[in-house]
C-alpha positions, 0 to 999 in steps of 0.5 A: 636344095631340090624340093622333089627328089628323083624317086619322089617323081617315080612315086607321083607319076605312079600316083597320077596313073592310078588317079587316071585309072580310078576316075577314067569312067566318071571323067568319061561320063562327065566329059560325054555330058559336057559334050551333050551340053555344049551341042544343045546350048552351044556352049564351049564347056569341054575346054574350060573343064579340061583346063580346070581339071589340070590346074586342080590336078597339078595343085593337088600333085604339087601339095602331095610332092611338098608333103612327101618331101616335108616328111622325108626331110623331117625324118632325115632330121630326126635320124640326124638329131638321134645320132647326135644325141647318142654320140654325145654319150661316148667318152672314148673312141672305143664307145664312139666306134660302137655307137657309129656302127648302130647310128651311122647306117641309119643316119645316112641310109647306107651300110657302105659309109666309112670314116677314118681318123689319122692318129700318130700318122696312121689311119684308124677306122671309126666306121667301116673297118676290116672284119675282125680288126675294127681299127684297121683300114683297107688299103683302098680306103687308106689311099682315098683318105690320103688323097683327100687329105692332100687336096687344096683346102680351097677345092674342098666342097663341104656341101656336096663332097669331093669324088676320090676314086669312085667315093664321095669324101667329106672332111671331118672338122677335127681341128688341130687334133688330127685329120678325119675323112668320111666316104660313100660309094659314088654309085649309091651317093644321092647328090641331092641328099648330100648337102641335106644329109652327109654333110651334116652327118660328117659335121656331127661326126668330126665334132663328137670325135674331137670331144672324145679326144679332148676328154682323153687328153684331159684324163691323161693329163690327170694321171701323166707327166706332160714332159715324159708321158710317164705316170705322175707320182700320185697315180703311180703309187696307186698302180704300185698297190694294185700291182703288188696285190695282183702279184700276190694273187697270181703268185708272180714275180714283181720287181722295181727299177728306180733311176735318177739322172746324174748331176741334172741340177747342172743342166738347168744351172748351165743351159737353163730350164728349157734345156732340162725339159728337153733332156727329160722329154728325150729320156721319157721317149727313150724309155718308152722305146726300150720298155714293154708296153706292160712295163709301167713307167712313172716320173717319181720326182724331178729327174727320178723315174720308177719302172714297175716290171710285172711278171719280171724276176730279179735277174730280168730287172737287172738286165732292164737296168743295165740297158737303161743305164747304158742307152740313157748314158748315150742320149743327148740334146743339142742346145745352143749348138752344145751337146748335153748329155747325162748318165743315170744311176739305177737301183733294182729290187724285187717284191717279196712273195706276197708282199703288199707293203709299198713303203717296204719295196720302195724303201729297198729300191731307193736304198739300192739307188742311193748306193749307186749314186753315192758309190760313183754314179753311172752304175747299177746296184741291186737290193742285197746284191752287187753292182752292174750284174748282167743276166742277158739270158733273162731279159725283160727288155724288147730293144 
């Protein structure tokens, strides 16, 4: 680590010139007096005096430089500590981004610092995102982050960073949760400050991002089913109650679809529970592909699912049910070189205007599902209606 940076030397040079200007006259008079004493008594005082002045002046400047450097390092450490303390309060990525917008420029001394994470194969901005689209990353930053993530781990310099297309980049220690990169333009990058400031900042940032991800995972595990990524039944009941109240308040349609995989028990009996888990995972993934983000998917039981369709009339819900019945019937998994498939029986029911009793609406959709299963399976039954009724013009499916 350098004790004195380039800009410190400029400052010290200026101080030295100022000292010479201020003390020029006293030093001249002192030198004249020394010369007179030297001529009168034959003593060689002036060379010794000059050496003495140089020694004491050099010692003073060295102490001054060390003091300036020490104060600077204390200030940098203080900013880093304050950033770390602030980031520990972040409980979500949005909170982390908001805190970084304030603290990252202060800790690094630059507004041009950027940081990105790769989530589900896509780069998302932690800091330095595009205007009005805070999560999106510019093409230039994305290209630099891609190149950095492809570097041989042995070539990574955790202290000084790696130069990528004009930016100096540092890896964020994000563990198994993803890949993170922080960068700063090389033209404003201070190599002497890299190990002292930028490397610790990247370490703190990576740890905080990983903690936020872990918090999100823990919360998700509390409300979501691990196999299908659908809500669990307990949380689904809470959401159902809230959605019924919202539908009453806004006077909008609200419908339910309940489906059950036919003869699922035989999958576990014939192929084992791991095969059953693989089939459930595939069903959950396909449902997420078929349904809107606003549609609420719940794993209601072992192989039973409940789908809540806000702002959807009964005709649209019937179309959703028919699409699910058709597409899940095509779904298959390969297990021990065998193809495993299962059809689905589906029930549909609509909440009555102003209805708030979850037991009543659940009872109706469950009764419709019962009719579908005991009426031959692999079909759709509607509460108070018929079987396999398709209304393609009122679709609630994006597929």
